[in-house]
C-alpha positions in Angstrom: 25.7 49.4 44.2 27.1 46.0 45.1 25.7 42.9 43.4 24.2 41.8 46.7 22.3 45.1 46.9 20.5 44.6 43.6 20.2 40.8 43.4 16.7 40.8 45.0 15.5 44.0 43.3 12.5 43.6 41.0 11.3 47.2 40.6 13.0 47.4 37.2 10.2 45.3 35.8 7.4 44.9 38.4 6.7 48.6 38.2 4.3 47.6 35.4 1.9 46.5 38.1 1.4 49.9 39.6 -2.2 50.4 38.4 -3.2 47.1 39.8 -1.3 47.6 43.0 -2.9 51.0 43.6 -6.4 49.8 42.7 -6.0 46.9 45.0 -4.7 49.1 47.8 -7.6 51.5 47.5 -10.2 48.7 47.5 -8.4 47.2 50.6 -8.2 50.4 52.6 -11.8 51.3 51.8 -12.9 47.9 53.1 -10.8 48.5 56.3 -12.7 51.8 56.7 -16.1 50.1 56.1 -15.3 47.5 58.7 -14.2 50.2 61.2 -10.7 48.7 61.3 -9.3 52.1 60.5 -11.0 55.6 60.6 -12.6 57.3 57.6 -10.1 60.2 57.9 -7.3 57.6 57.5 -9.0 56.1 54.5 -9.4 59.5 52.8 -5.8 60.4 53.5 -4.5 57.1 52.1 -6.7 57.3 49.0 -5.6 60.9 48.2 -2.0 59.9 48.6 -2.4 56.8 46.4 -4.1 58.9 43.7 -1.2 61.4 43.7 1.3 58.5 43.4 -0.6 57.2 40.4 -0.4 60.6 38.7 3.3 60.9 39.5 4.0 57.5 37.9 2.0 58.3 34.8 3.6 61.7 34.5 7.1 60.3 34.9 7.9 62.2 38.1 7.7 59.3 40.6 11.0 58.9 42.5 11.8 55.2 42.0 14.1 53.7 44.6 16.0 50.5 44.1 16.6 50.1 47.8 12.9 49.6 48.3 13.2 46.5 46.0 9.7 46.2 44.5 6.6 48.1 43.3 4.7 47.5 46.6 7.4 49.0 48.9 8.1 51.9 46.5 4.4 52.9 46.6 4.1 52.4 50.3 7.4 54.3 50.9 6.3 57.2 48.8 2.9 57.2 50.5 4.6 57.6 53.9 6.6 60.6 52.5 3.3 62.2 51.3 1.0 61.6 54.2 3.2 60.6 57.1 2.8 57.6 59.6 -0.8 57.0 58.7 0.5 55.4 55.5 1.5 52.4 57.7 -2.2 51.6 58.3 -2.5 50.6 54.6 -0.8 47.3 55.3 -3.3 46.3 58.0 -4.7 42.8 57.4 -2.5 42.3 54.3 0.8 40.6 53.5 3.0 41.2 50.5 2.2 37.6 49.6 -1.5 38.1 49.0 -0.8 41.6 47.7 1.4 40.4 44.8 -1.0 37.5 44.2 -3.8 40.0 43.8 -1.7 42.3 41.5 -0.6 39.6 39.1 -4.1 38.2 38.9 -5.5 41.6 38.0 -2.7 42.2 35.5 -3.3 38.8 33.9 -7.0 39.6 33.5 -6.2 42.9 31.8 -3.7 41.3 29.5 -6.2 38.5 28.6 -8.8 41.1 27.5 -6.2 42.9 25.5 -4.9 39.8 23.7 -8.4 38.7 22.8 -9.1 42.1 21.2 -5.8 41.9 19.3 -6.6 38.3 18.1 -10.0 39.5 17.0 -8.4 42.1 14.8 -6.3 39.4 13.2 -9.4 37.3 12.6 -11.1 40.3 11.0 -8.1 40.8 8.6 -8.4 37.1 7.6 -12.1 37.3 7.0 -11.6 40.5 4.9 -9.0 38.7 2.7 -11.1 35.6 2.5 -14.2 37.5 1.4 -12.2 39.1 -1.3 -10.9 35.8 -2.6 -13.8 33.4 -2.2 -13.6 32.2 -5.7 -9.9 31.7 -6.1 -8.7 28.1 -6.4 -5.2 27.0 -5.3 -3.5 23.7 -4.5 -4.1 22.3 -1.1 -1.0 20.5 0.3 -0.2 17.5 2.4 3.4 16.7 3.1 4.1 20.0 1.2 3.0 18.1 -2.0 0.1 19.3 -4.1 -2.9 17.2 -3.0 -6.3 18.6 -3.9 -7.7 21.9 -5.0 -9.2 24.2 -2.4 -10.7 27.7 -2.3 -8.3 30.3 -0.9 -11.0 31.6 1.4 -11.2 28.1 2.9 -7.5 28.1 3.5 -7.5 31.5 5.2 -10.4 30.6 7.4 -8.5 27.6 8.7 -6.4 30.2 10.6 -9.6 31.9 11.8 -10.5 28.6 13.5 -7.1 28.3 15.1 -7.3 31.8 16.5 -10.8 31.1 17.7 -9.4 28.2 19.8 -6.7 30.6 21.1 -9.4 32.9 22.3 -11.1 30.1 24.1 -7.9 29.2 25.8 -7.3 32.8 26.9 -10.9 32.9 28.2 -10.2 29.9 30.3 -7.1 31.6 31.6 -9.2 34.7 32.5 -11.6 32.5 34.6 -8.6 30.9 36.4 -7.1 34.3 37.2 -10.5 35.7 38.3 -10.1 34.6 41.9 -9.6 37.2 44.5 -6.8 36.2 46.9 -6.6 39.3 49.2 -7.4 38.4 52.8 -5.2 35.3 52.7 -2.4 37.2 54.5 1.0 35.6 54.4 -0.5 32.1 54.2 -3.0 31.5 57.0 -5.6 34.2 56.6 -5.8 37.4 58.8 -7.1 38.0 62.4 -9.4 40.9 61.4 -13.1 41.2 60.6 -12.5 41.9 56.9 -15.1 41.8 54.2 -13.5 39.8 51.3 -16.7 40.0 49.3 -16.6 43.7 49.3 -13.1 43.8 48.0 -13.9 41.3 45.3 -16.8 43.3 44.1 -14.8 46.5 44.1 -12.1 45.0 42.0 -14.4 43.0 39.6 -13.6 39.5 40.8 -16.3 36.8 40.4 -14.7 34.4 42.8 -12.9 34.4 46.1 -10.0 32.0 47.0 -11.1 29.3 49.3 -7.7 28.2 50.7 -5.3 30.8 51.9 -2.2 28.6 51.4 -3.1 27.9 47.8 -4.1 31.5 47.2 -0.6 33.0 47.9 1.3 30.3 46.0 -1.0 29.5 43.0 0.4 30.6 39.7 -1.5 28.1 37.5 -3.2 31.0 35.8 0.2 32.2 34.6 1.0 28.8 33.3 -2.3 28.9 31.4 -1.4 32.3 29.9 2.0 31.1 28.8 0.6 28.0 27.3 -2.2 29.8 25.5 0.4 32.3 24.3 2.8 29.5 23.1 -0.1 27.9 21.1 -1.2 31.2 19.6 2.4 31.9 18.6 2.6 28.5 17.1 -0.4 29.3 14.9 1.2 32.6 13.9 4.4 30.8 13.1 2.6 28.3 10.8 0.9 31.2 9.0 4.3 33.0 8.8 5.9 29.9 7.3 3.3 29.7 4.6 3.8 33.4 3.8 7.5 32.8 3.6 6.9 29.9 1.2 4.2 31.6 -0.8 6.1 34.8 -1.3 9.2 32.9 -2.7 9.8 32.8 -6.4 9.2 29.1 -6.4 5.6 29.7 -5.4 4.8 33.3 -6.2 1.4 33.1 -4.6 1.6 36.3 -2.6 3.4 39.5 -2.3 4.0 41.3 1.0 4.0 45.1 1.3 7.5 46.6 1.2 7.3 47.6 4.9 7.2 43.9 5.8 10.3 43.0 3.7 13.9 44.0 3.9 16.7 44.0 1.4 19.8 41.9 1.5 23.0 43.6 2.7 24.9 42.2 -0.3 22.4 41.0 -2.9 20.5 44.0 -4.3 17.9 42.0 -6.1 16.6 40.3 -2.9 13.6 41.2 -0.7 13.4 39.0 2.4 10.2 38.3 4.4 11.9 39.3 7.6 8.8 40.1 9.6 7.3 36.7 9.1 10.7 35.1 9.9 11.0 37.1 13.1 7.5 36.0 14.1 8.7 32.4 13.7 11.7 33.1 15.8 9.9 34.8 18.6 7.7 31.7 18.9 10.7 29.8 20.3 11.2 32.6 22.8 7.7 32.3 24.1 8.0 28.5 24.3 11.1 29.1 26.5 9.1 31.2 28.9 6.5 28.5 29.3 9.2 26.1 30.3 10.7 28.7 32.6 7.6 29.2 34.7 6.9 25.4 34.8 10.5 24.9 36.0 10.2 27.6 38.6 7.1 26.1 40.1 7.9 22.4 39.9 9.9 22.2 43.2 8.2 24.7 45.4 6.7 23.5 48.7 3.7 25.4 50.2 3.4 28.3 50.5 5.1 31.4 49.2 8.8 31.2 48.2 10.9 34.0 46.8 11.4 31.9 43.7 8.0 33.3 42.6 9.6 36.7 42.0 10.8 35.0 38.8 7.2 34.6 37.5 6.9 38.3 36.4 9.8 39.1 34.2 9.2 36.2 31.8 5.4 36.9 31.9 5.9 40.5 30.9 8.2 39.5 28.0 5.7 36.9 26.9 3.0 39.5 26.9 5.2 42.0 24.9 6.4 39.4 22.4 2.8 38.1 21.8 1.2 41.5 21.5 3.9 42.8 19.1 3.7 39.6 17.0 -0.1 39.7 16.7 -0.1 43.3 15.8 2.5 42.8 13.0 0.7 39.7 11.8 -2.6 41.6 11.5 -0.9 44.3 9.4 0.9 41.8 7.2 -2.4 40.0 6.5 -4.0 43.3 5.6 -1.2 44.1 3.2 -1.1 40.8 1.3 -1.6 40.8 -2.5 -2.5 37.3 -3.7 -1.6 36.3 -7.2 -4.8 34.5 -8.1 -3.7 33.6 -11.6 -0.5 31.9 -10.3 -2.5 30.0 -7.7 -5.0 28.6 -10.1 -2.3 27.8 -12.6 -0.5 25.8 -9.9 -3.7 23.9 -9.2 -3.8 22.8 -12.8 -0.6 20.8 -12.4 0.4 17.9 -10.2 -2.5 15.6 -11.1 -4.6 17.5 -8.6 -7.8 15.9 -9.8 -6.7 12.3 -9.4 -8.9 11.8 -6.3 -11.9 13.2 -8.2 -11.3 10.6 -10.9 -11.2 7.9 -8.3 -14.5 9.2 -6.9 -15.8 9.2 -10.5 -15.2 5.4 -10.7 -16.8 4.9 -7.3 -19.9 6.7 -8.7 -19.9 4.0 -11.4 -20.0 1.2 -8.9 -16.3 0.4 -8.3 -15.0 -0.1 -4.8 -12.8 2.8 -3.7 -9.7 0.7 -3.2 -10.0 -0.6 -6.7 -10.6 2.9 -8.1 -7.6 4.1 -6.1 -5.4 1.4 -7.7 -6.6 2.2 -11.2 -6.1 6.0 -10.8 -2.6 5.3 -9.5 -1.8 3.6 -12.7 -3.3 6.4 -14.7 -1.3 9.0 -12.8 1.9 7.1 -13.6 0.9 6.9 -17.2 0.2 10.6 -17.3 3.5 11.4 -15.7 5.3 9.3 -18.4 3.4 11.2 -21.1 4.1 14.5 -19.4 0.4 15.2 -19.2 -2.0 15.9 -16.4 -4.6 13.2 -15.6 -7.5 15.6 -16.4 -6.1 16.2 -19.8 -6.1 12.6 -21.0 -8.5 11.6 -23.7 -11.4 9.2 -23.2 -9.5 6.6 -25.2 -6.6 6.8 -22.8 -8.8 6.5 -19.8 -10.5 3.5 -21.2 -7.1 1.7 -21.5 -7.4 1.3 -17.7 -11.2 0.9 -17.2 -14.3 0.5 -19.3 -16.2 2.5 -16.7 -15.0 5.8 -18.1 -17.5 7.6 -20.2 -17.6 11.0 -22.0 -18.8 12.7 -18.8 -15.3 12.3 -17.3 -14.4 15.4 -19.2 -16.7 17.4 -16.9 -14.3 16.9 -14.0 -12.5 20.2 -13.4 -11.0 22.4 -10.6 -14.4 24.0 -10.2 -16.3 20.8 -10.1 -13.8 19.4 -7.6 -14.3 22.2 -5.0 -18.1 22.2 -5.6 -18.2 18.5 -4.9 -16.8 19.0 -1.4 -20.2 20.3 -0.2 -20.1 18.9 3.3 -20.0 20.7 6.6 -16.5 22.1 6.9 -15.7 21.4 3.2 -14.1 23.7 0.6 -17.2 24.1 -1.7 -18.0 27.7 -2.4 -21.4 27.3 -0.8 -19.9 26.0 2.5 -17.2 28.6 2.4 -19.8 31.3 2.0 -21.6 30.0 5.1 -18.4 29.8 7.0 -17.7 33.4 6.2 -21.1 34.4 7.5 -20.5 32.5 10.7 -17.1 34.1 11.1 -18.5 37.6 10.6 -21.3 36.8 13.1 -18.6 35.8 15.7 -16.7 39.0 15.1 -19.9 41.1 15.4 -21.0 39.5 18.6 -17.6 40.0 20.2 -16.7 43.6 19.4 -19.1 44.7 16.7 -16.5 44.3 13.9 
């Protein structure tokens, strides 16, 4: 085939819409029959033919034709071969413009439901790990510097919250896609007594488009999906980065299962966290597709333009990249083996209790800024002595303030996390409540 013969062909990727295209066609033709626009015999013949086509596609026997360009013409052409000229009545009161708008909306809704289920499994894996490590203390970091002790479960549940927001964004995308455009025709509506409510009910749409020009050209819901996918991938990338760091010899906080690591081609001692690294890499890929759809749409006048053919290939790849990455991430989380001893040992270094000492002075009546200044001096002193601030003697503390008393020795990693007993804090009591809340969310969604 000449390049000009294949340049406009989209069947190589939009074949994925076959279920939605056939379901939409069946609902449409049944409505035409109900409205007496075509006969019941014609409806029956078309529906039988469409059912056979669906079986052929799923069985791998469908005769795809590039010369018919897209999924819609391939199905309609095959229908004509199977049932004859009556197949031409299927396109009554319908344009390819509102047909593809319908298909891609239905497909988007299906993909939203699937991604929410996948994210939920990731959340379940996080909750399972958090529940098993609710008493492990490790360093919390700011600027990648040891900052304050936190409970590992609290750290893991931070990602639960991120994914919960991702689900909310995908739910918003679902609502945006849940608008039935069929009946808009090419751009101005159709001159037939159609029943759009009937089609919407048949296909499970809760809304019907109110402007035919907008309906055939709107792809905002796709932008929302790409944006939600990009943010979700960003969250996965952050988690992946922590797994890369934590699994390094410098940290040694966690070990990944062998199936999520690969050996070096030249250094036999190395095992690389390749799966986590690829997840980071695919994040940039999904970001690119968001920019692609935005760029495609930014200059289009109303209504439909053939540029919109470019909305599908990037969308399908975003779906594939996102699904594969979520699946791998869930399995990686399930496989993690945390080195609790190494984590707690790390929390004992880096003057992690300096803020608790400042809060101690505040409890004795000193303004926080003054307490902060004093503990800064104590931290420098401890560093010079190659000690940790919580290992100094009372005599050493009192060199800096007479407010220190014997009870300063009660400050520890455990007392530090217990003290953060505020809503959203890292205290074991709050973390326990957060775990219960997370499990309630999972149970209410899918019974996990």
